[in-house]
C-alpha positions in Angstrom: 52.2 -25.3 -52.0 52.5 -25.0 -48.0 49.9 -27.7 -48.2 51.6 -29.9 -50.5 54.7 -29.8 -48.0 52.5 -30.4 -44.8 51.5 -33.2 -46.3 54.6 -34.5 -46.8 55.4 -33.6 -43.2 52.9 -35.9 -41.9 53.9 -38.8 -44.2 57.6 -38.7 -42.9 56.1 -38.5 -39.8 54.4 -41.7 -40.1 56.4 -43.6 -42.6 60.4 -42.7 -41.8 60.2 -41.4 -38.2 63.9 -41.8 -37.8 64.3 -39.4 -40.8 61.3 -37.2 -39.2 63.2 -36.8 -36.1 66.4 -35.9 -37.7 64.5 -33.0 -39.7 64.0 -31.1 -36.2 67.4 -30.4 -36.1 67.4 -28.6 -39.4 66.7 -25.0 -39.6 63.4 -24.5 -40.2 63.0 -22.9 -43.5 64.7 -26.2 -44.9 62.8 -28.7 -43.6 59.8 -28.5 -46.0 62.5 -29.4 -48.8 64.0 -32.3 -46.8 60.4 -33.6 -46.1 60.1 -33.5 -49.9 62.5 -35.7 -50.7 62.1 -38.3 -47.4 58.2 -38.5 -48.8 59.1 -39.1 -52.5 61.8 -41.6 -51.0 58.8 -43.4 -48.9 56.5 -43.3 -51.4 58.9 -45.3 -54.0 60.5 -47.3 -51.2 57.2 -48.8 -50.2 55.7 -49.5 -54.0 55.9 -53.0 -53.9 53.5 -52.7 -50.2 51.5 -50.0 -51.9 51.0 -51.9 -55.3 50.8 -55.3 -53.9 51.7 -56.9 -57.4 55.0 -55.9 -60.2 52.8 -54.3 -63.1 51.4 -51.8 -61.1 54.4 -51.2 -59.5 56.0 -50.6 -62.7 53.7 -47.8 -63.6 54.1 -46.1 -60.0 57.6 -46.1 -60.8 57.2 -45.3 -64.2 55.0 -42.7 -63.4 57.4 -41.2 -61.1 60.0 -41.5 -63.6 58.1 -39.0 -66.0 57.5 -36.7 -62.8 61.0 -36.2 -62.3 61.7 -35.5 -66.1 58.8 -32.9 -66.2 57.0 -34.7 -68.0 53.9 -34.9 -65.9 52.5 -31.6 -65.7 49.2 -31.2 -65.0 49.2 -34.5 -63.0 52.4 -33.8 -60.9 50.7 -30.5 -59.7 47.8 -32.2 -58.4 50.0 -34.2 -56.3 51.1 -32.8 -53.2 54.2 -35.0 -53.0 54.9 -34.7 -56.8 54.4 -30.5 -56.1 56.8 -30.4 -53.3 59.4 -32.4 -55.0 59.7 -30.3 -57.9 59.5 -27.6 -56.1 62.5 -28.7 -54.2 64.5 -29.9 -57.2 63.9 -26.1 -58.9 65.1 -24.7 -55.7 68.0 -26.6 -54.6 69.4 -27.7 -57.7 68.5 -31.6 -57.0 70.1 -33.6 -60.4 66.7 -35.5 -61.8 69.5 -38.3 -63.1 70.2 -39.0 -59.6 66.3 -39.5 -58.7 65.7 -41.8 -61.8 68.3 -44.0 -60.4 66.6 -44.1 -56.9 63.6 -45.0 -59.0 65.8 -47.2 -61.4 67.1 -49.3 -58.4 63.6 -49.7 -56.7 62.3 -51.5 -59.6 64.6 -54.4 -58.0 62.1 -54.9 -55.4 59.1 -55.6 -57.5 60.1 -59.0 -58.2 61.2 -62.3 -56.1 64.7 -62.4 -58.3 67.5 -62.6 -56.0 70.1 -60.1 -55.2 73.4 -62.3 -57.1 76.1 -60.8 -55.6 77.3 -58.3 -52.2 78.5 -55.8 -55.3 75.5 -55.5 -56.6 74.1 -55.2 -53.2 76.1 -52.2 -52.4 75.7 -50.5 -55.8 72.1 -51.0 -55.0 72.5 -48.9 -51.7 74.7 -46.5 -53.1 71.9 -45.4 -55.8 69.1 -45.3 -53.2 70.6 -44.9 -49.4 73.8 -42.8 -50.7 71.8 -41.1 -52.7 69.1 -40.0 -50.7 71.6 -39.1 -47.8 73.8 -37.0 -50.5 70.4 -35.2 -51.9 69.4 -34.0 -48.4 72.8 -33.1 -47.5 72.7 -30.8 -50.7 69.9 -29.3 -49.6 71.8 -28.2 -46.2 74.7 -27.2 -47.5 75.3 -27.6 -51.1 78.3 -29.8 -51.5 80.7 -30.9 -49.5 79.3 -34.0 -47.9 80.3 -36.2 -51.1 83.1 -38.3 -48.9 80.9 -39.0 -46.3 77.5 -39.8 -47.6 78.8 -42.6 -50.0 79.7 -45.4 -47.7 77.3 -44.3 -45.0 74.5 -45.0 -47.3 75.7 -48.2 -47.8 76.1 -49.0 -44.2 72.5 -47.8 -43.9 71.1 -50.0 -46.2 72.6 -53.3 -45.2 71.4 -52.5 -41.5 67.9 -51.8 -42.8 68.4 -55.4 -45.3 69.4 -57.5 -42.0 67.0 -55.7 -40.3 63.9 -56.7 -42.9 65.4 -60.2 -43.1 62.1 -61.7 -41.9 60.1 -59.9 -43.7 62.2 -60.5 -46.8 62.0 -64.2 -46.0 58.0 -64.0 -45.5 57.5 -62.9 -48.7 60.1 -65.1 -50.5 62.8 -62.7 -51.6 66.5 -62.2 -51.4 68.3 -58.8 -50.9 70.9 -61.2 -48.9 73.5 -61.9 -51.9 73.4 -65.2 -53.4 77.4 -65.6 -53.5 77.5 -64.7 -50.1 74.8 -67.4 -49.2 76.5 -70.0 -51.6 79.6 -69.6 -49.6 78.5 -70.6 -46.9 76.0 -73.2 -48.1 73.0 -71.4 -47.1 70.0 -72.6 -49.7 67.1 -69.9 -50.1 64.4 -73.0 -49.5 65.7 -73.1 -45.9 65.6 -69.4 -45.4 61.7 -69.2 -47.1 60.9 -72.2 -44.4 62.4 -69.9 -41.6 65.1 -72.2 -40.7 68.3 -71.1 -39.3 71.6 -72.5 -39.7 75.2 -72.0 -38.5 75.9 -70.8 -42.4 73.3 -68.6 -42.4 74.3 -66.7 -38.9 78.0 -66.9 -40.6 76.5 -65.2 -43.7 74.7 -62.3 -41.7 77.8 -62.1 -39.7 80.3 -61.3 -42.9 77.1 -59.1 -43.8 77.2 -57.0 -40.9 81.1 -56.7 -41.1 81.0 -55.4 -44.6 78.3 -52.7 -43.4 80.9 -52.2 -40.2 83.6 -51.2 -42.6 81.3 -48.9 -44.9 80.9 -47.2 -41.5 84.4 -47.2 -40.5 85.1 -45.7 -43.8 82.3 -42.9 -43.5 83.4 -42.0 -39.9 87.3 -41.1 -41.4 85.5 -38.1 -43.3 83.1 -37.3 -40.5 85.4 -34.3 -39.3 85.4 -32.6 -42.8 81.2 -32.7 -42.9 80.3 -29.2 -42.9 78.0 -28.9 -40.2 75.2 -27.5 -41.8 74.9 -31.0 -43.8 74.7 -32.4 -40.2 70.8 -33.2 -39.8 70.9 -35.1 -42.9 73.6 -37.6 -41.6 72.0 -37.7 -38.0 70.1 -41.0 -39.2 73.4 -43.2 -39.5 74.0 -42.9 -35.9 72.0 -45.8 -35.5 73.7 -48.1 -37.7 76.5 -49.2 -35.3 74.2 -49.8 -31.9 71.8 -51.6 -34.6 74.4 -53.6 -36.1 75.5 -54.9 -32.3 72.0 -55.6 -31.4 71.3 -57.7 -34.6 74.6 -59.8 -34.0 73.2 -60.9 -30.9 69.3 -61.4 -32.3 67.5 -64.6 -34.1 67.7 -63.6 -37.5 64.2 -64.4 -38.0 62.9 -61.8 -35.1 65.6 -59.3 -35.0 65.6 -57.2 -31.4 64.7 -53.2 -32.4 65.0 -50.4 -30.5 62.3 -48.9 -28.8 61.3 -46.0 -30.5 62.9 -43.3 -27.2 66.2 -44.9 -27.6 66.1 -44.0 -31.6 65.4 -40.9 -30.8 68.0 -40.7 -28.1 70.7 -41.9 -30.5 70.0 -39.2 -32.9 69.6 -36.4 -30.6 73.1 -37.5 -29.2 74.4 -37.3 -32.4 73.4 -34.1 -33.3 75.0 -33.0 -29.9 77.8 -34.7 -31.0 78.5 -35.1 -34.5 81.6 -37.3 -33.9 79.0 -40.0 -33.1 77.1 -40.0 -36.6 79.6 -42.9 -38.0 81.0 -43.9 -35.0 
């Protein structure tokens, strides 16, 4: 079992550095559970890249659905991430329904269908990002973080969508809501051709504003966040600085923070939790 959790820790360290750094501020005895949860998330969030095509991706996601539902038995015990995740679910009472919703939402990633509306994007963010923050907070504190994990997760996910815009557009995938693009008369073929426009800039500005409003909503509940849950929310401290930086960047070549600055922002929030959703 220890080897399974060590495997998860190494996977998170290489695929989700921000969350790995955040786990260093959690009690040592709870880091393994966080690593298991985040390793599972890395597996399903990268499914398009790992599977390359939609059908193998569907097979991977279905396998994870069956693991979470307790249907894979020996197969799950032979997979270090599945083994650690099932142990974490049992130890911390993580709801299978929440994890299944995460997996189901990730099916969108496999296809090139556009995100139809802003509401759809917020629902996707709730079922993926918000759920992950909520489960991590549950591992650390049981309950009490729900008012902040919802809006914080949506803000975090939207910032991530804007950062990943060049990757998504290069593979002809649209996470930018179609209703938002239509309102600003932005045509998908222009995005896929890598052409910037005033309309695209305006659409992205509105999306940043939406993320900012969700972050403001999270900030209103920051004072009530259980202290033990703080490490689960530390990556949210990157959102506001990222949105500000993205506002000054070419959408097809967004400016990234160097790793040392990302670590510093997380460390600063750990020292002063009021900065998590500031």
